[in-house]
N, C-alpha and C positions, 0 to 999 in steps of 0.2 A: 575318634572323640565323640562319635554320635551316640545319643541315648535312644533306646527304643521306648516309644510312647504309644498310647492308645487313644482313639477318638471314637465317640459314639455318633453314628450316622443317623440321618432322619428316619430310616426304617428300623432303628433300634439295634442294628448290627454294630459290631466293634471291629475296627481296623487298626493295624499297627503302622507306625511311621517312625522315621528317624529325624532327630533334631539335635542341634548343638546343645550341650549342657549349659545351665545357667552360669556356672563358674568356669566357663571354658578358658577365660583369660588367665586363670590361676593355676593351670596345669603345669607340672614340671615336665617339659617335653623331652622325649627320648628319641634318639636317632632311629630311623626305620630299621627294624631288625634285618640283618643280612646284607644291607647296602652300605658300602663305604667307598671311599675314593679308590678308583681303579685306574691304574696306569696302563698305557698302551702295551706294555710288555708283560703284564700279569697273565695274559691269556696266550702269549706267544704270537698273537696277531692283533690287528686293530679291534678294539672292543666291539662286540656284536651289537646291533641295534635292538632296541626293546620290541617285544611283540606289538603288533598293530601299527608300528611306524611304517612310513612309505618304504624305507630301505629294507625292512624286514620282510615285506610282502612282495618284493621284486621277484620276477620269475626265477632268478638264480639263487633264491634264498636258501633252498635245501642244500645246495653245494657250498654256499658261503657260510652257512650256519649248521653244519652237520650234527653238532653235539646237542643242539636244541631239538632238532627234528627226530633224532635217533639217539637219545641219551642212553649210554651204557651204564653198567653197574658201577663202574669206576669213573664216571664222567667227571671231567674237570669242573664243569658248571655246577654239578651236584656238590663237589668238594668246596666250591667257593660259596655257594648259596645254601647248602643243605645242612643237615643235622651235624655233620662232622665239624663244620665251621664253629658251631656253638659249644662243642664239647669242652668241658672244663672252664666255661666262661659264663658267669651269671649276668646276663644283659637284661634280665626282666622279661624277656620274650616268652619263656615258658610259663611264668606266672600270669602274664596277660592272656596267654592262650587258654590256660585252665579257667581263668575267670570268665573269659568270653564264652567258653563251652558251658559253664555252669549257670551264668547269669545273663548272658546275651550282651554284656557290656564290660569291658575290661577296666573301666574307670580311668582310662588314660588314652593317649593318642593311638588310634588304630589305623588300619590300612586304608580307611576311607578318607583320612585327612590329606591335605596337600603337602608334598615334601619336595625339597630340592635335592635330587639324587646325587648331584655332583658334590655337594657339601655335607650331606647327611643331616641337614637342619630342617626344621619344620617351616614350611612355606604356607602362610595363611592365604587362602584363595579369596579374592574379592567377591566372587559369586556367593560363597558361603556367608560373607559378611552382609551382603544385601539381603539374603534370606533371613538372617538373624534379625536385622533391623526391621524387616517387614513381618516378623512373626508375632502376630497379635496375641498368641497364647502367653507371651512373656510380659505383655503390658497389663498391669494390674491397676486397681483404683487409684493408687498413690502415684502412678507413673504417667498419668494423662493430665491434661489441663483441668485443674480443679474447678474453676469457675464454669467451664463448659459442662463438666460432669454434674455439678450441683443443679444447673439449669435443666439439663436433660433428665436427671433423676426426678425432679419435681414434676416434670411433664409426664414421664412414664408412670410414676406412682399414681398419678391421677387417672391415667388411662386404665391401669390395672384394676383400680378399685371402683370406678364409677359405674360399670355395667354389671348388673346383678348376675346374669347368666354366665358371662365371661369369668367373673370372680368365682362363682361356684365351680366352673369347669377347672380352673387352676387348682382350687382347694381339693377337688376330687382326685387330683393326681392322675389324670388320664382315664379314670374309670367311666367318665361320661363322654369320652371321645378324645381324639388328638388335641393337643394344646398348641396354640399358635405363638410365633415369635412376633411381637409387636414392633421390634426394632428393624425387622427386615423389610418394612414398608410393603411395596407392591409385590415383591418377591417373597412374601411371608411363607414361612415353612411351618409344617405341623410336626409335632413330636409325640411319641407314644405316652410319655409321662413327664411330670414337671422336673424331675431330676435330669432327664435328657435335655430338656429345654434350658435348664440352669447351666449344664455343661456347654451347650452351644453358645449361650450368651456370654459366658465367662471367657471362652476360648475363641471368640470371633476372629475370623481371618481376613476381614475386609478393612483396609486402612481407613476408608471413608466412613465406617460405621462403628469403629471401636468404642468411642465415647457413648454412643446410643446403646450399644449392646451391654456395656458395663453398667450403665444407668438402669437399663431394663433388668439386668441381673440383680441389682440391689433392690429395685422396686418389687421384684417377684419374691425375693427372700423376705422382705418386710411383710408381704401378704401371707406367706406360708409360715411365718414365725421362725425363720432360719437365720443363721449367723452369716451375713454377707461379707464379714471381714475374714472369714476362713475360706481359702480357696477350695473349690469342690474336688478337683484333681482326681476324678473317678472314685472318690470316697464320699460316703454320705455322713461323715463325722460332723460336717457343718450343720446338719439337721438336729444335732443334739444341743438344743438351745433352751434355756429355761423359759417357762411361761411368763415370768415377771419381766425378763429382758425383752421378750418378743412384744409384750403388751406395752412396755415403755417406748419401744421403737415406733409403734403405731400412734400412741398418745402424743408423741412429740410432733407429729405432722398434723397440723390443724388447718381447717378452712380459713381462708382470708378474704375479706375482712373477718376478724374473729367473731364467732357466733356461739350461742348456747342453744341446744335443743331441749325443749321441754315436752315431756311425754304425758299421756293419759289426760288429754284435754277434750275427749269426746263427751258429749252430753246425751246422746241417744239417736234414734232414727226419726227422721221427719215423716210427714204424710206421704211424700213421694218415695219413701223407702231408702232415701239416701242418708248417709251418716251426717250428723250435725255436731258442732263442737263450739268451744268458747271462741268468741270473736277477738279481733285484734285490740279493740278498745278495752274490752274487759280484761284481757291479759296485761295490757299496759297499766291498767289501774291496779291489778294484783301486784305487779312488779314495783310500782310506786310505793305501795303499802309496805313492801319488803325493803325499801330504801334504794331501789335501782331505777334511776330516772333517765339514763343516757342511752339505753338500748331501745331498738325499734322492733316490735314483735310482728310476726306474720304467720298466720295459720296455713297449713299445707293441705291441699286438696288433690283428689284423684277422681276418676270417673264415678267411683262409688260414694264420693262425698268427702267429708272431713277425715283426714288421716289420723287425728288424735295427736298431732305433733305441731308445736310452734317453734319457729326459729327466731331467736332474739339476736339481731345483728348490732354490733358495736362499730365504732369508727376504726378505720384501718391504720392505727398508729399505736404508740406505746401506751397511751392512756386507755384506748379502746381495749387493748389486750388485757390491761390491768383490771378493768371493769368486768370483762368476760370471765376472767379467772376468779374474780371475787364472787360472781354469781354461781359459778360452778362449784366453788368451795362451800358455798352456803348449802347446796343440795348434798354435797358429800358429807358435811358435818351432820346433817339430818339423816344420814344413811339412806339417802334417796338419790344417789348418783348413778353412774352407769351400771355398776355391779348390782346396786339395789333394784334397778329396773329389770335387769336380766333375771333376777330371782323371782320377780312377780310373773305370774302366769295368768294374764287376762283371759276370761272365758265367758260362759253364758251366765254364771252366777256372780257377776262382778258387783252387783248391788249389795251383796252380803259379804263381800271380801273387804276386810278392814284395810288391806294394803292398796285397794283400788278406790274405795269410797269410805268416807268417815262422816260422822255426825258433827255438825257445828255445835259446840256446847252452849253457845249463846242463843242461836236461833232454832236449833233442832233440825236444820236442813242438812240434807246429804250433799257433801262436796267431794269433788275429785281430789285424790292425793297426787300431787305433781312430783315428777322425777325429772332431773335435769343434769346435763353434763356438757362439757366443751365439745363442739362439733369438730371431729377429726376426720382424717382421710377414710377411716373405716365407716363413716356415716354417709359417704357420697351416694351410695345406692338408696338411701332413705329420703333424700331431698328431691325436689322436683327438677325437671330438665332445665328450666329457666335458671334455677339457682346454680346448677352444675356449670352452666355456660359462664356465669358471672364470677364464680369464686376461683381462687387459685389455692395452691397448697404451700404452706410455709413451715419451716422447722422452728419451733419456739426456742430451742437451745441456740441456734445460730442467730435468731433475731435478737435475743437478749445479749449475746456476745458482741453483736454489731453496735449496740447502744453504749 
């Protein structure tokens, strides 16, 4: 009954192993070819013991079982168990043998399965049952505790996205060095490329970390833009995922409490050479003029000064999410959302770039053109370390369904 399968090891090599097929309980079992009920007189003497049994290996075995040790051309054992016994009878054995030789699997019960020789019926071994129950490669996302999986996924998706260098390493698919498994904890393993890591995570063999590995598998697919709902199974078909679907998966995972990131808020360099930008009070005033009064803005800084980014945080509830989405929609309608900011290329000549700076028709002053979007998991590496520690990741779809 065993299927031949392959697994990718940490060093990139591939090894074969055997496992029970997924639908092993649905097989139409056949008696083991060549074995049937044998009476004590069928051989003319007491039935000989099977090889490797204590009776078979006794010192007098050669004299007690001469036809096994020295089988002749017309041996009675050969007649009982050999090809002559099957002549004129279609018991399926030849078909299975040919399939086994051609494909390595006869798609039916083979000689490795457990049988009761006296009855000719299949005997299911309890050892094989324990192996199947502990075989993590059979456990998929829908077959584990869903609440535990969701919690673990939100934890691992944050770990995958929040560190810039680690994120780049995964996206480089091993070109910048081996990629680690974050679900293995202290015994973290490195893999030559992201596909090998995906295979490892999806086919985890540790009963204590199945949920963590499946959650990490899903988080890694979200980062790479791959379809986590399609099992990898040594095939890279799951990587054929549309850009729109991949983007939707990332946009669904937002920072919580809900926030909006506003870009292009730098005003220039100060006397000390550090970057300066619009302050929190000035940004709150701008937002009030636009009709948004419930958000609290905070400008982001690094060692070089102002980062040119403001985060506008709203309350962590349904009303806060509604206001955050409303502000993000405002920028999207003005074509100054996430994609609009990605199209802008800030450089040395920003003062003359109408997408960066524009003249106020009333005062004639130059003002920055703001771009904004909802803060998602993809923006974790843009915010400060303090914000990363405080925020969590939430699925907007699941949040709305729970209300």
